[in-house]
C-alpha positions in Angstrom: -28.5 47.2 -29.0 -30.3 45.6 -26.3 -33.5 44.8 -28.2 -31.1 42.1 -30.3 -29.8 40.2 -27.2 -32.3 37.5 -26.8 -32.1 34.4 -24.3 -30.5 31.7 -25.8 -28.2 33.8 -27.8 -24.2 34.1 -28.1 -22.0 36.7 -27.1 -18.6 38.5 -26.6 -17.0 40.5 -24.6 -15.0 43.1 -26.3 -13.1 43.9 -23.3 -12.7 40.2 -21.8 -11.9 38.1 -24.6 -10.5 35.8 -22.1 -13.8 34.8 -21.1 -15.0 33.0 -23.9 -18.6 32.5 -25.0 -21.3 33.7 -23.1 -25.1 33.0 -23.8 -27.4 35.0 -22.7 -29.8 34.4 -19.9 -31.9 37.0 -19.4 -32.3 40.5 -20.7 -34.4 43.3 -19.1 -34.0 46.5 -19.6 -30.2 47.8 -20.4 -29.1 44.2 -17.8 -28.1 41.4 -19.5 -27.4 38.2 -17.3 -25.1 36.1 -19.4 -23.3 32.6 -18.6 -19.8 32.5 -19.7 -17.6 29.5 -21.0 -14.7 31.0 -18.4 -16.4 33.8 -16.3 -19.3 32.3 -14.8 -22.8 34.0 -14.9 -22.2 38.1 -15.2 -24.4 41.2 -15.1 -23.2 43.4 -18.2 -25.0 46.9 -17.9 -25.1 47.3 -21.7 -25.1 51.4 -21.6 -21.6 50.4 -20.4 -20.7 47.7 -22.6 -21.4 46.7 -26.5 -22.0 42.8 -26.2 -20.5 41.4 -29.8 -23.0 39.0 -31.2 -21.7 35.5 -32.6 -23.5 33.7 -35.1 -23.4 30.8 -36.6 -22.3 28.5 -34.3 
């Protein structure tokens, strides 16, 4: 999954739907920095959480 996430892509956090859409800022190793609409910038460990890509926005 980590290889699929590129800067600029939109994602959702499956366990935190209230965070809204997030835009990937960076992807280094298994850590992705995402700027979410309602939660701000978060660093996500992809070995723990599987972000859901959002297409067509």
